N, CA, C, O and the ligand as a Tripos MOL2 file, in Angstrom:
@<TRIPOS>MOLECULE
protein
  225   223    57     0     0
PROTEIN
NO_CHARGES

@<TRIPOS>ATOM
      1 N          94.0640   81.2040   88.9540 N.3       1 MET1
      2 CA         93.0830   82.3010   88.7300 C.3       1 MET1
      3 C          93.3040   82.9450   87.4430 C.2       1 MET1
      4 O          94.4370   83.2930   87.1080 O.2       1 MET1
      5 N          92.2370   83.1290   86.6690 N.am      2 PRO2
      6 CA         92.3330   83.7620   85.3430 C.3       2 PRO2
      7 C          92.5540   85.2850   85.5410 C.2       2 PRO2
      8 O          91.9800   85.9220   86.4240 O.2       2 PRO2
      9 N          93.3960   85.8010   84.6870 N.am      3 LYS3
     10 CA         93.6090   87.2590   84.7010 C.3       3 LYS3
     11 C          92.6260   87.8400   83.6530 C.2       3 LYS3
     12 O          92.7650   87.6010   82.4530 O.2       3 LYS3
     13 N          91.6960   88.5570   84.1140 N.am      4 ALA4
     14 CA         90.6400   89.1180   83.2160 C.3       4 ALA4
     15 C          91.2670   90.1510   82.2440 C.2       4 ALA4
     16 O          90.8590   90.2510   81.0870 O.2       4 ALA4
     17 N          92.2380   90.8920   82.7250 N.am      5 ASN5
     18 CA         92.6940   91.9670   81.9220 C.3       5 ASN5
     19 C          93.6910   91.5770   80.8420 C.2       5 ASN5
     20 O          93.7760   92.2190   79.7950 O.2       5 ASN5
     21 N          94.4700   90.4820   81.1170 N.am      6 SER6
     22 CA         95.4980   90.0710   80.1360 C.3       6 SER6
     23 C          95.0510   88.9430   79.3050 C.2       6 SER6
     24 O          95.8730   88.2340   78.7250 O.2       6 SER6
     25 N          93.7410   88.7400   79.2200 N.am      7 ALA7
     26 CA         93.2290   87.6060   78.3860 C.3       7 ALA7
     27 C          93.1750   88.0350   76.9840 C.2       7 ALA7
     28 O          92.2620   88.7620   76.5920 O.2       7 ALA7
     29 N          94.1450   87.6040   76.1810 N.am      8 VAL8
     30 CA         94.1940   87.9820   74.8040 C.3       8 VAL8
     31 C          94.4110   86.6700   73.9980 C.2       8 VAL8
     32 O          94.9370   85.6760   74.4980 O.2       8 VAL8
     33 N          93.9760   86.7350   72.7360 N.am      9 PHE9
     34 CA         94.1020   85.5250   71.9230 C.3       9 PHE9
     35 C          95.1070   85.8430   70.7890 C.2       9 PHE9
     36 O          94.9670   86.8490   70.0930 O.2       9 PHE9
     37 N          96.0440   85.0350   70.6310 N.am     10 ALA10
     38 CA         97.0690   85.2840   69.6260 C.3      10 ALA10
     39 C          96.8190   84.4260   68.3540 C.2      10 ALA10
     40 O          96.4140   83.2650   68.3960 O.2      10 ALA10
     41 N          97.1050   85.1230   67.2090 N.am     11 CYS11
     42 CA         97.0730   84.3920   65.9460 C.3      11 CYS11
     43 C          98.3510   83.6090   65.9040 C.2      11 CYS11
     44 O          99.4200   84.2020   66.0520 O.2      11 CYS11
     45 N          98.3070   82.3330   65.7140 N.am     12 PRO12
     46 CA         99.5110   81.4950   65.6750 C.3      12 PRO12
     47 C         100.3380   81.6990   64.4310 C.2      12 PRO12
     48 O         101.4740   81.2300   64.3540 O.2      12 PRO12
     49 N          99.7960   82.3780   63.4750 N.am     13 LEU13
     50 CA        100.5460   82.4840   62.1690 C.3      13 LEU13
     51 C         101.2870   83.8610   62.1770 C.2      13 LEU13
     52 O         102.4790   83.9160   61.8740 O.2      13 LEU13
     53 N         100.6010   84.9260   62.5110 N.am     14 CYS14
     54 CA        101.3140   86.2200   62.3940 C.3      14 CYS14
     55 C         101.7130   86.7360   63.8100 C.2      14 CYS14
     56 O         102.5200   87.6590   63.9180 O.2      14 CYS14
     57 N         101.1590   86.1530   64.8680 N.am     15 GLY15
     58 CA        101.5910   86.4970   66.2110 C.3      15 GLY15
     59 C         100.9160   87.6740   66.7970 C.2      15 GLY15
     60 O         101.2260   88.0620   67.9230 O.2      15 GLY15
     61 N          99.9900   88.2720   66.0740 N.am     16 LEU16
     62 CA         99.2760   89.4170   66.6280 C.3      16 LEU16
     63 C          98.3390   88.9570   67.7020 C.2      16 LEU16
     64 O          97.9310   87.7970   67.7320 O.2      16 LEU16
     65 N          98.0050   89.8410   68.5640 N.am     17 HIS17
     66 CA         97.1130   89.4380   69.7170 C.3      17 HIS17
     67 C          95.7520   90.2680   69.5920 C.2      17 HIS17
     68 O          95.7020   91.4320   69.1940 O.2      17 HIS17
     69 N          94.6660   89.5040   69.9880 N.am     18 TYR18
     70 CA         93.3420   90.0900   69.9540 C.3      18 TYR18
     71 C          92.6650   89.9420   71.2130 C.2      18 TYR18
     72 O          92.9360   89.0020   71.9600 O.2      18 TYR18
     73 N          91.7710   90.8380   71.5060 N.am     19 TYR19
     74 CA         91.0260   90.8650   72.7580 C.3      19 TYR19
     75 C          89.8810   89.8300   72.6970 C.2      19 TYR19
     76 O          89.3930   89.3850   73.7360 O.2      19 TYR19
     77 N          89.4590   89.4510   71.4830 N.am     20 THR20
     78 CA         88.4130   88.5070   71.3620 C.3      20 THR20
     79 C          88.8650   87.3160   70.6060 C.2      20 THR20
     80 O          89.7410   87.4460   69.7510 O.2      20 THR20
     81 N          88.3270   86.1550   70.8630 N.am     21 LYS21
     82 CA         88.6660   84.9320   70.2070 C.3      21 LYS21
     83 C          88.2600   85.0120   68.7140 C.2      21 LYS21
     84 O          88.9370   84.5190   67.8120 O.2      21 LYS21
     85 N          87.1220   85.6610   68.5370 N.am     22 GLU22
     86 CA         86.6170   85.7920   67.1620 C.3      22 GLU22
     87 C          87.5970   86.4290   66.2170 C.2      22 GLU22
     88 O          87.8330   85.9540   65.1060 O.2      22 GLU22
     89 N          88.1620   87.5210   66.6890 N.am     23 TRP23
     90 CA         89.1330   88.2270   65.8160 C.3      23 TRP23
     91 C          90.4080   87.3960   65.6040 C.2      23 TRP23
     92 O          90.9650   87.3570   64.5070 O.2      23 TRP23
     93 N          90.8320   86.7690   66.6260 N.am     24 ALA24
     94 CA         92.0170   85.9130   66.5280 C.3      24 ALA24
     95 C          91.7690   84.7810   65.5250 C.2      24 ALA24
     96 O          92.6420   84.4430   64.7250 O.2      24 ALA24
     97 N          90.5780   84.2110   65.5830 N.am     25 GLU25
     98 CA         90.2110   83.2020   64.5980 C.3      25 GLU25
     99 C          90.1160   83.6830   63.2070 C.2      25 GLU25
    100 O          90.5070   83.0070   62.2560 O.2      25 GLU25
    101 N          89.5760   84.8970   63.0920 N.am     26 ARG26
    102 CA         89.4400   85.5100   61.7780 C.3      26 ARG26
    103 C          90.8500   85.7740   61.1590 C.2      26 ARG26
    104 O          91.1260   85.5130   59.9880 O.2      26 ARG26
    105 N          91.7080   86.3130   62.0610 N.am     27 CYS27
    106 CA         93.0520   86.5510   61.5880 C.3      27 CYS27
    107 C          93.7770   85.3170   61.1980 C.2      27 CYS27
    108 O          94.5000   85.3150   60.2020 O.2      27 CYS27
    109 N          93.6030   84.2020   61.9890 N.am     28 HIS28
    110 CA         94.1920   82.9340   61.6930 C.3      28 HIS28
    111 C          93.6980   82.4030   60.3770 C.2      28 HIS28
    112 O          94.4670   81.9260   59.5420 O.2      28 HIS28
    113 N          92.3680   82.4970   60.2030 N.am     29 ALA29
    114 CA         91.7680   81.9950   58.9220 C.3      29 ALA29
    115 C          92.3680   82.8290   57.7070 C.2      29 ALA29
    116 O          92.7520   82.2720   56.6790 O.2      29 ALA29
    117 N          92.4190   84.1330   57.8890 N.am     30 TRP30
    118 CA         92.8890   84.9650   56.7940 C.3      30 TRP30
    119 C          94.3670   84.6550   56.4760 C.2      30 TRP30
    120 O          94.7670   84.5010   55.3220 O.2      30 TRP30
    121 N          95.1620   84.5730   57.5800 N.am     31 CYS31
    122 CA         96.5680   84.3840   57.4290 C.3      31 CYS31
    123 C          96.8250   83.0240   56.7330 C.2      31 CYS31
    124 O          97.6940   82.9160   55.8690 O.2      31 CYS31
    125 N          96.0600   82.0080   57.1240 N.am     32 ALA32
    126 CA         96.2340   80.6990   56.5340 C.3      32 ALA32
    127 C          95.8610   80.7410   55.0060 C.2      32 ALA32
    128 O          96.4670   80.0580   54.1800 O.2      32 ALA32
    129 N          94.8490   81.5680   54.6880 N.am     33 GLU33
    130 CA         94.2810   81.5730   53.3450 C.3      33 GLU33
    131 C          95.2190   82.4140   52.4430 C.2      33 GLU33
    132 O          95.5350   82.0230   51.3190 O.2      33 GLU33
    133 N          95.6560   83.5920   52.9740 N.am     34 HIS34
    134 CA         96.3180   84.5700   52.0840 C.3      34 HIS34
    135 C          97.7700   84.7060   52.4000 C.2      34 HIS34
    136 O          98.4800   85.4280   51.7010 O.2      34 HIS34
    137 N          98.2560   84.0310   53.4430 N.am     35 ASN35
    138 CA         99.6530   84.1580   53.7810 C.3      35 ASN35
    139 C         100.0960   85.5750   54.0540 C.2      35 ASN35
    140 O         101.2760   85.9110   53.9530 O.2      35 ASN35
    141 N          99.0770   86.4400   54.4210 N.am     36 SER36
    142 CA         99.4250   87.7540   54.8320 C.3      36 SER36
    143 C          98.2630   88.2460   55.6550 C.2      36 SER36
    144 O          97.2260   87.5870   55.7390 O.2      36 SER36
    145 N          98.4360   89.4250   56.2740 N.am     37 CYS37
    146 CA         97.4020   89.9430   57.1500 C.3      37 CYS37
    147 C          96.4990   90.8810   56.4470 C.2      37 CYS37
    148 O          96.8850   91.5530   55.4910 O.2      37 CYS37
    149 N          95.2480   90.9300   56.9420 N.am     38 SER38
    150 CA         94.3160   91.9330   56.4460 C.3      38 SER38
    151 C          94.3770   93.1410   57.2850 C.2      38 SER38
    152 O          94.2420   93.0550   58.5060 O.2      38 SER38
    153 N          94.5810   94.3100   56.6620 N.am     39 MET39
    154 CA         94.6280   95.5780   57.4950 C.3      39 MET39
    155 C          93.3920   95.7150   58.3130 C.2      39 MET39
    156 O          93.4580   96.1790   59.4510 O.2      39 MET39
    157 N          92.2530   95.3250   57.7750 N.am     40 GLU40
    158 CA         91.0170   95.4980   58.5020 C.3      40 GLU40
    159 C          91.0030   94.6580   59.7380 C.2      40 GLU40
    160 O          90.4620   95.0560   60.7700 O.2      40 GLU40
    161 N          91.6100   93.4670   59.6360 N.am     41 ILE41
    162 CA         91.5320   92.5760   60.7820 C.3      41 ILE41
    163 C          92.6360   92.9800   61.7660 C.2      41 ILE41
    164 O          92.3830   93.0070   62.9710 O.2      41 ILE41
    165 N          93.8300   93.2910   61.3050 N.am     42 THR42
    166 CA         94.8620   93.6260   62.1770 C.3      42 THR42
    167 C          94.6430   94.9660   62.9410 C.2      42 THR42
    168 O          95.2360   95.2340   63.9860 O.2      42 THR42
    169 N          93.7340   95.7900   62.3260 N.am     43 SER43
    170 CA         93.3670   97.0160   63.0110 C.3      43 SER43
    171 C          92.6940   96.7820   64.3120 C.2      43 SER43
    172 O          92.6020   97.6750   65.1540 O.2      43 SER43
    173 N          92.2060   95.5490   64.4870 N.am     44 HIS44
    174 CA         91.4920   95.1890   65.6710 C.3      44 HIS44
    175 C          92.4730   94.4740   66.6980 C.2      44 HIS44
    176 O          92.0530   94.0900   67.7890 O.2      44 HIS44
    177 N          93.6900   94.3230   66.3390 N.am     45 SER45
    178 CA         94.6190   93.6420   67.1660 C.3      45 SER45
    179 C          95.0710   94.5320   68.3820 C.2      45 SER45
    180 O          94.9680   95.7580   68.3370 O.2      45 SER45
    181 N          95.5510   93.8930   69.4180 N.am     46 ALA46
    182 CA         95.9440   94.6540   70.6010 C.3      46 ALA46
    183 C          97.1030   95.5860   70.2340 C.2      46 ALA46
    184 O          97.1910   96.7050   70.7370 O.2      46 ALA46
    185 N          97.9940   95.1120   69.3500 N.am     47 GLU47
    186 CA         99.0790   95.9720   68.9530 C.3      47 GLU47
    187 C          98.5810   97.2300   68.2560 C.2      47 GLU47
    188 O          99.0630   98.3310   68.5240 O.2      47 GLU47
    189 N          97.6430   97.0660   67.3880 N.am     48 ARG48
    190 CA         97.1520   98.2510   66.6220 C.3      48 ARG48
    191 C          96.2080   99.1240   67.3560 C.2      48 ARG48
    192 O          96.2070  100.3430   67.1870 O.2      48 ARG48
    193 N          95.3710   98.4900   68.2060 N.am     49 SER49
    194 CA         94.3110   99.2830   68.8940 C.3      49 SER49
    195 C          94.8850  100.0440   70.0940 C.2      49 SER49
    196 O          94.1840  100.7840   70.7840 O.2      49 SER49
    197 N          96.1900   99.8330   70.3140 N.am     50 SER50
    198 CA         96.7530  100.5550   71.4780 C.3      50 SER50
    199 C          97.2600  101.8820   71.1350 C.2      50 SER50
    200 O          97.9800  102.5150   71.9060 O.2      50 SER50
    201 N          96.8740  102.3370   69.9230 N.am     51 VAL51
    202 CA         97.2620  103.6960   69.4900 C.3      51 VAL51
    203 C          96.5680  104.7520   70.3670 C.2      51 VAL51
    204 O          95.4230  104.5940   70.7900 O.2      51 VAL51
    205 N          97.2990  105.8070   70.6110 N.am     52 ARG52
    206 CA         96.6890  106.8510   71.4180 C.3      52 ARG52
    207 C          95.8980  107.8320   70.6030 C.2      52 ARG52
    208 O          96.1840  108.0400   69.4240 O.2      52 ARG52
    209 N          94.9560  108.4090   71.1840 N.am     53 SER53
    210 CA         94.0740  109.3800   70.4280 C.3      53 SER53
    211 C          94.7360  110.7040   70.3150 C.2      53 SER53
    212 O          94.4180  111.6660   71.0130 O.2      53 SER53
    213 N          95.7330  110.7200   69.3490 N.am     54 GLU54
    214 CA         96.3810  111.9540   69.0300 C.3      54 GLU54
    215 C          95.8830  112.4270   67.6640 C.2      54 GLU54
    216 O          95.9830  111.6920   66.6820 O.2      54 GLU54
    217 N          95.3800  113.5760   67.5980 N.am     55 SER55
    218 CA         94.8830  114.0430   66.3230 C.3      55 SER55
    219 C          96.0160  114.7670   65.5660 C.2      55 SER55
    220 O          96.7880  115.5360   66.1400 O.2      55 SER55
    221 N          96.0760  114.4900   64.2810 N.am     56 GLY56
    222 CA         97.0960  115.1750   63.5940 C.3      56 GLY56
    223 C          97.9310  114.2820   62.7770 C.2      56 GLY56
    224 O          98.8640  114.7400   62.1190 O.2      56 GLY56
    225 ZN         97.2240   86.4820   61.7450 Zn       57 ZN57
@<TRIPOS>BOND
     1     1     2 1
     2     2     3 1
     3     3     4 2
     4     3     5 am
     5     5     6 1
     6     6     7 1
     7     7     8 2
     8     7     9 am
     9     9    10 1
    10    10    11 1
    11    11    12 2
    12    11    13 am
    13    13    14 1
    14    14    15 1
    15    15    16 2
    16    15    17 am
    17    17    18 1
    18    18    19 1
    19    19    20 2
    20    19    21 am
    21    21    22 1
    22    22    23 1
    23    23    24 2
    24    23    25 am
    25    25    26 1
    26    26    27 1
    27    27    28 2
    28    27    29 am
    29    29    30 1
    30    30    31 1
    31    31    32 2
    32    31    33 am
    33    33    34 1
    34    34    35 1
    35    35    36 2
    36    35    37 am
    37    37    38 1
    38    38    39 1
    39    39    40 2
    40    39    41 am
    41    41    42 1
    42    42    43 1
    43    43    44 2
    44    43    45 am
    45    45    46 1
    46    46    47 1
    47    47    48 2
    48    47    49 am
    49    49    50 1
    50    50    51 1
    51    51    52 2
    52    51    53 am
    53    53    54 1
    54    54    55 1
    55    55    56 2
    56    55    57 am
    57    57    58 1
    58    58    59 1
    59    59    60 2
    60    59    61 am
    61    61    62 1
    62    62    63 1
    63    63    64 2
    64    63    65 am
    65    65    66 1
    66    66    67 1
    67    67    68 2
    68    67    69 am
    69    69    70 1
    70    70    71 1
    71    71    72 2
    72    71    73 am
    73    73    74 1
    74    74    75 1
    75    75    76 2
    76    75    77 am
    77    77    78 1
    78    78    79 1
    79    79    80 2
    80    79    81 am
    81    81    82 1
    82    82    83 1
    83    83    84 2
    84    83    85 am
    85    85    86 1
    86    86    87 1
    87    87    88 2
    88    87    89 am
    89    89    90 1
    90    90    91 1
    91    91    92 2
    92    91    93 am
    93    93    94 1
    94    94    95 1
    95    95    96 2
    96    95    97 am
    97    97    98 1
    98    98    99 1
    99    99   100 2
   100    99   101 am
   101   101   102 1
   102   102   103 1
   103   103   104 2
   104   103   105 am
   105   105   106 1
   106   106   107 1
   107   107   108 2
   108   107   109 am
   109   109   110 1
   110   110   111 1
   111   111   112 2
   112   111   113 am
   113   113   114 1
   114   114   115 1
   115   115   116 2
   116   115   117 am
   117   117   118 1
   118   118   119 1
   119   119   120 2
   120   119   121 am
   121   121   122 1
   122   122   123 1
   123   123   124 2
   124   123   125 am
   125   125   126 1
   126   126   127 1
   127   127   128 2
   128   127   129 am
   129   129   130 1
   130   130   131 1
   131   131   132 2
   132   131   133 am
   133   133   134 1
   134   134   135 1
   135   135   136 2
   136   135   137 am
   137   137   138 1
   138   138   139 1
   139   139   140 2
   140   139   141 am
   141   141   142 1
   142   142   143 1
   143   143   144 2
   144   143   145 am
   145   145   146 1
   146   146   147 1
   147   147   148 2
   148   147   149 am
   149   149   150 1
   150   150   151 1
   151   151   152 2
   152   151   153 am
   153   153   154 1
   154   154   155 1
   155   155   156 2
   156   155   157 am
   157   157   158 1
   158   158   159 1
   159   159   160 2
   160   159   161 am
   161   161   162 1
   162   162   163 1
   163   163   164 2
   164   163   165 am
   165   165   166 1
   166   166   167 1
   167   167   168 2
   168   167   169 am
   169   169   170 1
   170   170   171 1
   171   171   172 2
   172   171   173 am
   173   173   174 1
   174   174   175 1
   175   175   176 2
   176   175   177 am
   177   177   178 1
   178   178   179 1
   179   179   180 2
   180   179   181 am
   181   181   182 1
   182   182   183 1
   183   183   184 2
   184   183   185 am
   185   185   186 1
   186   186   187 1
   187   187   188 2
   188   187   189 am
   189   189   190 1
   190   190   191 1
   191   191   192 2
   192   191   193 am
   193   193   194 1
   194   194   195 1
   195   195   196 2
   196   195   197 am
   197   197   198 1
   198   198   199 1
   199   199   200 2
   200   199   201 am
   201   201   202 1
   202   202   203 1
   203   203   204 2
   204   203   205 am
   205   205   206 1
   206   206   207 1
   207   207   208 2
   208   207   209 am
   209   209   210 1
   210   210   211 1
   211   211   212 2
   212   211   213 am
   213   213   214 1
   214   214   215 1
   215   215   216 2
   216   215   217 am
   217   217   218 1
   218   218   219 1
   219   219   220 2
   220   219   221 am
   221   221   222 1
   222   222   223 1
   223   223   224 2
@<TRIPOS>SUBSTRUCTURE
     1 MET1         2 RESIDUE 1 A MET
     2 PRO2         6 RESIDUE 1 A PRO
     3 LYS3        10 RESIDUE 1 A LYS
     4 ALA4        14 RESIDUE 1 A ALA
     5 ASN5        18 RESIDUE 1 A ASN
     6 SER6        22 RESIDUE 1 A SER
     7 ALA7        26 RESIDUE 1 A ALA
     8 VAL8        30 RESIDUE 1 A VAL
     9 PHE9        34 RESIDUE 1 A PHE
    10 ALA10       38 RESIDUE 1 A ALA
    11 CYS11       42 RESIDUE 1 A CYS
    12 PRO12       46 RESIDUE 1 A PRO
    13 LEU13       50 RESIDUE 1 A LEU
    14 CYS14       54 RESIDUE 1 A CYS
    15 GLY15       58 RESIDUE 1 A GLY
    16 LEU16       62 RESIDUE 1 A LEU
    17 HIS17       66 RESIDUE 1 A HIS
    18 TYR18       70 RESIDUE 1 A TYR
    19 TYR19       74 RESIDUE 1 A TYR
    20 THR20       78 RESIDUE 1 A THR
    21 LYS21       82 RESIDUE 1 A LYS
    22 GLU22       86 RESIDUE 1 A GLU
    23 TRP23       90 RESIDUE 1 A TRP
    24 ALA24       94 RESIDUE 1 A ALA
    25 GLU25       98 RESIDUE 1 A GLU
    26 ARG26      102 RESIDUE 1 A ARG
    27 CYS27      106 RESIDUE 1 A CYS
    28 HIS28      110 RESIDUE 1 A HIS
    29 ALA29      114 RESIDUE 1 A ALA
    30 TRP30      118 RESIDUE 1 A TRP
    31 CYS31      122 RESIDUE 1 A CYS
    32 ALA32      126 RESIDUE 1 A ALA
    33 GLU33      130 RESIDUE 1 A GLU
    34 HIS34      134 RESIDUE 1 A HIS
    35 ASN35      138 RESIDUE 1 A ASN
    36 SER36      142 RESIDUE 1 A SER
    37 CYS37      146 RESIDUE 1 A CYS
    38 SER38      150 RESIDUE 1 A SER
    39 MET39      154 RESIDUE 1 A MET
    40 GLU40      158 RESIDUE 1 A GLU
    41 ILE41      162 RESIDUE 1 A ILE
    42 THR42      166 RESIDUE 1 A THR
    43 SER43      170 RESIDUE 1 A SER
    44 HIS44      174 RESIDUE 1 A HIS
    45 SER45      178 RESIDUE 1 A SER
    46 ALA46      182 RESIDUE 1 A ALA
    47 GLU47      186 RESIDUE 1 A GLU
    48 ARG48      190 RESIDUE 1 A ARG
    49 SER49      194 RESIDUE 1 A SER
    50 SER50      198 RESIDUE 1 A SER
    51 VAL51      202 RESIDUE 1 A VAL
    52 ARG52      206 RESIDUE 1 A ARG
    53 SER53      210 RESIDUE 1 A SER
    54 GLU54      214 RESIDUE 1 A GLU
    55 SER55      218 RESIDUE 1 A SER
    56 GLY56      222 RESIDUE 1 A GLY
    57 ZN57       225 GROUP 0 **** ****
């Protein structure tokens, strides 16, 4: 049985996880091309997007 909630896609190069396959593929493509991560892309990762809404 597939777990709907924990379905994430990992970038095989940097290891970050994404909730959509599109972002994981984008990250993979970027990582392969630039050997580093794009801030804009990683901001969509599960690791980054788990930030809490604390102002300040
Ligand atoms: Zn990556």
